[in-house]
Every structure is written in C-alpha cells, then in structure tokens.
C-alpha positions as CSV (number, residue, x, y, z in Angstrom):
1,X,-76.7,-102.2,-26.2
2,X,-74.9,-103.7,-23.2
3,X,-71.9,-105.9,-24.1
4,X,-69.2,-107.7,-22.2
5,X,-66.7,-109.2,-24.6
6,X,-64.1,-111.5,-23.1
7,X,-61.0,-112.4,-25.1
8,X,-57.4,-113.6,-24.6
9,X,-57.9,-117.3,-23.9
10,X,-55.8,-119.9,-25.5
11,X,-53.5,-122.9,-25.0
12,X,-50.5,-122.4,-22.8
13,X,-48.0,-124.7,-21.0
14,X,-48.0,-125.0,-17.3
15,X,-46.0,-122.2,-15.8
16,X,-46.9,-119.9,-18.6
17,X,-49.0,-116.7,-18.7
18,X,-52.1,-115.3,-20.4
19,X,-53.9,-112.1,-20.1
20,X,-57.7,-112.0,-20.4
21,X,-59.6,-108.9,-21.4
22,X,-63.2,-108.0,-20.8
23,X,-64.4,-105.0,-22.9
24,X,-67.5,-103.4,-21.6
25,X,-70.0,-101.1,-23.3
26,X,-73.5,-99.9,-22.8
27,X,-73.4,-99.3,-19.0
28,X,-71.7,-97.1,-16.5
29,X,-68.3,-98.9,-16.2
30,X,-67.2,-97.2,-13.0
31,X,-70.4,-97.9,-11.1
32,X,-70.2,-101.7,-11.4
33,X,-68.3,-104.5,-9.9
34,X,-66.8,-106.4,-12.7
35,X,-65.0,-109.7,-12.4
36,X,-64.1,-113.1,-13.6
37,X,-65.7,-116.6,-13.2
38,X,-64.5,-119.9,-14.5
39,X,-66.1,-123.2,-15.1
40,X,-64.0,-126.4,-15.5
41,X,-65.5,-129.5,-17.1
42,X,-67.9,-131.2,-14.7
43,X,-67.6,-128.4,-12.1
44,X,-69.7,-125.5,-11.0
45,X,-69.0,-122.0,-12.1
46,X,-67.0,-120.1,-9.5
47,X,-66.0,-116.5,-9.0
48,X,-62.3,-116.1,-8.9
49,X,-61.6,-112.4,-9.0
50,X,-63.3,-109.0,-9.2
51,X,-62.6,-105.3,-9.1
52,X,-64.8,-102.3,-8.2
53,X,-63.5,-99.0,-9.5
54,X,-65.6,-96.9,-7.2
55,X,-63.7,-97.9,-4.1
56,X,-60.7,-99.6,-5.6
57,X,-61.4,-103.0,-4.0
58,X,-60.3,-106.2,-5.5
59,X,-60.8,-109.9,-4.6
60,X,-59.0,-113.1,-5.4
61,X,-60.0,-116.6,-4.5
62,X,-57.4,-118.6,-2.7
63,X,-56.8,-120.8,-5.7
64,X,-55.5,-117.8,-7.8
65,X,-54.2,-115.4,-5.2
66,X,-50.6,-114.5,-5.8
67,X,-50.7,-115.7,-9.4
68,X,-53.5,-113.7,-11.0
69,X,-53.9,-109.9,-11.0
70,X,-57.1,-108.0,-11.9
71,X,-56.9,-104.4,-13.1
72,X,-58.9,-102.1,-15.2
73,X,-58.5,-99.3,-17.7
74,X,-61.4,-96.8,-17.5
75,X,-60.5,-95.1,-20.7
76,X,-60.7,-98.4,-22.6
77,X,-63.6,-99.6,-20.4
78,X,-61.8,-102.9,-20.1
79,X,-61.0,-105.2,-17.2
80,X,-58.0,-107.4,-17.4
81,X,-57.0,-110.6,-15.7
82,X,-53.3,-111.2,-15.8
83,X,-52.7,-114.9,-15.2
84,X,-49.2,-116.1,-14.3
85,X,-47.8,-119.4,-13.2
86,X,-50.7,-121.2,-14.8
87,X,-51.5,-124.7,-13.6
88,X,-53.3,-127.6,-15.1
89,X,-56.1,-126.9,-12.7
90,X,-56.7,-123.5,-14.2
91,X,-58.0,-125.1,-17.4
92,X,-61.6,-123.8,-17.7
93,X,-63.9,-121.5,-19.6
94,X,-63.5,-118.0,-18.2
95,X,-66.3,-115.6,-18.1
96,X,-66.5,-111.9,-17.2
97,X,-69.6,-110.5,-15.6
98,X,-70.8,-107.2,-14.1
99,X,-73.2,-106.4,-11.3
100,X,-74.2,-103.1,-9.7
101,X,-74.7,-102.5,-6.0
102,X,-72.5,-105.4,-4.9
103,X,-69.2,-105.2,-3.1
104,X,-66.1,-106.8,-4.4
105,X,-65.1,-109.2,-1.7
106,X,-65.0,-112.9,-0.8
107,X,-68.7,-113.1,-1.5
108,X,-67.7,-113.0,-5.2
109,X,-66.8,-116.7,-5.1
110,X,-70.5,-117.7,-4.8
111,X,-71.9,-114.6,-6.6
112,X,-73.0,-116.8,-9.5
113,X,-75.9,-118.1,-7.3
114,X,-77.2,-114.6,-6.6
115,X,-77.4,-113.2,-10.1
116,X,-75.3,-110.9,-12.2
117,X,-76.6,-108.0,-14.3
118,X,-74.5,-108.8,-17.4
119,X,-72.5,-111.8,-18.6
120,X,-70.0,-112.0,-21.4
121,X,-69.4,-115.1,-23.5
122,X,-66.7,-117.3,-22.2
123,X,-63.1,-117.7,-23.4
124,X,-61.4,-121.1,-23.2
125,X,-58.1,-121.4,-21.2
126,X,-56.3,-124.7,-21.6
127,X,-53.1,-125.4,-19.6
128,X,-51.1,-128.3,-20.8
129,X,-48.3,-130.2,-19.1
C-alpha cells in the first residue's frame, strides 16, 4: 500500500522554526520527485519545494528560498522540510506529494495542475505574531 504521511506541523511564533516530515512507503523512494505544497485559506495550492534523489536536484519557490531547506533520508524513506524564519504568510496546510518521471525544478510551483502520483494528508502550520 502506498502511503505518504506528513507530520510536524503546529503553532509557532513569527521568526520561529518547524521541521515537517514526509514518510513514504509502498513505492520506489529514490525514483520519484517528492516535494511540498501548501494551501493558505482562500488560496490555490502551490508547490514550494521538491527534491529528486536520482539527480540530487532541489527547488524552492521565491517565497521560501533562503528560509526553507528540503532534504531526504533514504534509509528512513523520509523527506523533510526545515522551515526557519517563519512568517505570518507561511500559515497554511502543508502537503507532501510524489510523482515519477518529472524533474524537480521551477515547474514544481504549478505542478498541482498537472497531476501527482501520490498525495499525503496535510499538516497545519500556523504562524502567530
């Protein structure tokens, strides 16, 4: 059974940090591009970061570049999103997702409109002032 399990969300003050985890099972972890989307209230879901182990590529949307870091642990089959210097605008439900045959690049931002192979359930991140 394929599963993507996101965790690590919570309530944090502006300027603080959180680390999200996405545990994968049931598919070939190293052959997929796995990444993160977020959806703020009243807004479209957007791709903010991804990683592709097969070529080592990563991507960050401008809104998170320099503050967020994506990395993975193949032994644990887990992709992480380290979020530092959190801002009020980062408040959203965060989802991890996986797709095969797709590069990890700036196209990830709109990837939600082209389909993903697997989605995890979201985890809420709330940044307070």
